[in-house]
N, C-alpha and C positions, 0 to 999 in steps of 0.2 A: 226909373231903368240902369239909376246913379248906383242908386244902393244893389243891383244884381249884378253888376262891374265890381265892386266892390267882394261884395261874397263869393262871387270871381277867383280875388287878387285874396281874397284871406285863407281862400280853400288851398292856391297854389303856391301859399306862402310855405303853410301846411304838412304839401305835397313835397316839397325843396327840400323841408327842412327834416323831413323820415329823410326820406332820398342821401341829402349828409350826412346825416349819423349817422345812417346804413354805411352808408362808406368809407367813413372814418374809422365805423368797430373792423367795417371787416377788413381795411388796410394794417391799422391795427393788428389782428388777431395771425394774418399773414405776415409780419415785422416784429408778433414777436415767437412763431413759428423760426422764424428762422434766426430770429436771435435771444434765448432767453432768457441767457443773463441782464439784458437790456425792459427783462418788464415792467418792472416800477416808472421807472421815465421815460418808457412806449404810456405809458396810462395817466401819469397824467398829460403826456401830451396830448393822449388823443381827448381826456378829462375836460380841460381846456377848451379843444377843437369843437368841441358837441357843446362846450357854453355858450363857443362865439356866433355858433350857429345857431344856434335854438335861443337865442335874443336876439339877434335880424331880424328873426323869423314871424319873435312874435314884436319884435315891433312892428312890422311888416303889418302884421295883421292888428295892429292896434291902431294902425296909419288906415287901414283900407274901413276896421267901423270909424272911424272915426268921419271920414269921406264922406260915410253911409245916414252919418250922423243933420250931416252938413245937406246932403243932399235931399235926405228928408224934409226938414226946415227948410231947402228951401220954396219946393216946389207947391 
């Protein structure tokens, strides 16, 4: 049962990261379209924000796998 919840948590973390990075990319493209001279600054901020979202999602996935492993060992 715990492994099922852990798998669900990993899936939700991956889904949330995908939505978050897609939103970052979308807003960055809108910003570049409105102000093309700031492309470099916007791109840099977009890459940093995407890396932070990806790092948080990876941490959530790793934690869910650790919980699944601990739950499987306890049963």
